[in-house]
N, C-alpha and C positions, 0 to 999 in steps of 0.2 A: 504494500500500500504506500503510495507516494505521500509527500508532505501535504499538510493542510494548514490553513491560516484561520485561527479562531480569535475573535475579539470579545472582550467583556466591556459592556458599557453601562451607564447609569449615573444617577446623581451622587452627590456627596454622601458618604456613609453607607453606601449600598453593599459594601463588602467585596468589591471587585478584586482588590489586592489579595485577600485571603482566598477567594474562589479561584483566581488565576493560579495561585500556588498549588491548591489542591488538585485542580485539573491537570496541571503539568505533572504533578507527582503520579496521578492515576495513569496518564499516558506513558510515563516511564515504566510504571509497574506492568503495563501491557507489552513491554519490550520494545518500545519505540523511542526515538530521540525527541525530546521536547525542549524547546527554547522558550523560557519564560521572560517576558520583557514588558515594557511600559511606555506610555506616552503622557505628556511630552517627556522624551528621554530615550533610554534604551541603548544609547551610543554616546561616546564621549562628547562630541560636539553638541548633540541633541540635549544631553544632560546640562551642558553649560547654558543653553537657551532655556531649559526648564527653570533654572534659577531666576531668570528674568521674568518668567510668566507666573510663578507661584508665590512670589514674594512682593511686598509693597502693598499700597492701597488698591482697593477695587478699581478705582478710576485711573490707574497708572498709565494704561495704554488706550489709544484710540482703537475701537473694535476692529477696524480693518487692519491696522498695524499688528494687532494681536493675532489675527487670523494668519497673516503672513509669517509671523514668528513661529506659529505652530507648524506651518507647512515647511518652513526652513528646517525645523527639527525633524519633521517627518521624512523629508527627502534623505537626510543623513541616515535615519533609522531604517528606512526601506533599503537603501543602497548597500548599507554596511552590515545589517543584521538580518532583516526579514527575508529579503530576496535570496541571499546566499544560503540561509537555512533551508528555505523551501526547495532550492535547487539541489541540495544534497539529500532531500527526502525527509527532513525533520518536520515535526509539527510545531508551529509557532503559536503561542498563547500570549496575547497582548492585553494588558490592562489599559484600555482605551486605544482608539485609533481615529479615523477620519469622522466617524459619526459624532464624536465629542465636539469637534470643531463646528460641524454643521449645526449642532444643537446649542452649544454654549455661546458661540459667537453669532450664530444665525438667530435661532429662537430667543436666546437669552439677551443678546446685545444688539440685535437688529441689523446685522450684515445681511445683505440680500442673498438668498439661496443661489441665485444664478451666478453671483460673483464668487461664492465659495466653490461652486461646481466648476467654474472656469479655472480657478486657481488649481483645483485638484487635477483637472485634465492637463493643464500646462506643466505641472510638476511631476505627476505620478501616472498619467495616462489612465489605464483601466484597472489599476491595482485596487483590489477590494478583498475583503475577507470571504472565506468559504462559508463561515457561520458566525453570526453575531448574537451573543447572549446579552439581552438587556435586563439588568437587575433592577427591578422596580419595587419601590416602597414609598409610603407617605413621606412628604417633605419633612414634617416635624420629626418623624422617627429617624430619618437619615441625618438631619442636622444635629439631633441629640447624640447620635452615635459619633458623629464627627467631632462634636464639642468635647466628648469624653477622651479624645486622644490628646497627646501632649501639647501640640501647638497647631493652631488653625492656619491653613494656607490661605492665599489671597482669595481663591474662589469661594471658600467657605465663609468669607466675610461679606459677600454680596447679600443683598436683602432677600427677604422671604419671597417676594414677588418674582425675583429672578429665578430662584430655585423652583418655584411652581411652574414657570415657563419651561424650565429644563425638563422637568418630569413630563409635562405635556408634549414637549418636542420629541423626546425619546419614544413615547408611545405612538405618536403620529408616524415616526420613521418605521417603527415595527409594523404598523398597519399598512404602510405603503410598500414595504418590501418583505412580505411574509415568507418568501422562499429562502431568504437569507437570515432573517431575524426571528428570534424566539424570545418572548417575554417570560422572565423567571420571577416568581414572587419572592422577593428578597427580605420580606418582613419575618420570615420563618427562621428557625435556628440554622446555623451554618451547615450542619450535617444534612438537613432536609434540602437546603439550597444546592449543596454539592450533588445530592442524589438526583435532583431535577436536571442539573447540568449534564450529568453523565447520561441520563435518559435522552436528553436532546441531542447529544453527540452521537449516541447509538442510532437514533431515529434518522437524523439528518445526514450523518457522514458514515454510518455503517460500522463504527468502531465501538465495540462493547468493552467498557472499562471496569476494572475491579473497584469495589467499594474501598473507601479510605480505611487505613489501618489494617 
């Protein structure tokens, strides 16, 4: 079985980082190579750009400038991590990818969808995940989880209305691309979320994964 590209998306506090780790571990337990990565970041240059994006005040960047920074990081990430891994047959599990830019900078900050799509085509062409798992939970629950962590990043400091637009934006994207996207109820315990993710991978990509532990 050749490499596949899986992304985990969702609002703040949805548990994407934990679930990306658990999914990568399950893929390895099935005897396949799994590359666990994240955005913005995942590569040295992209991680440097990440520092610009996740620190400072919410209004630090003009939304279009912020979009371009995300794509600058993404070009590095795809060219130096994602594409080489897929070409050698590895499975790539990424905590966020292009859907986050479409939702955070588009639905959340008002950048036109056509502009974001044009930037994607100009920089990455038709690069897209094979499967996108959208971890969904109420905004209040997600923000409470995020607040319980050590330090809030820049995006967590945006107002409640922004985060409500983010949730709605992800659900609209899932509805518009049902062949690629699966919505996962992330309000449940982590073990139940992980089981739902394994079930989605089996159904959509034909890979049966062992349970954690």
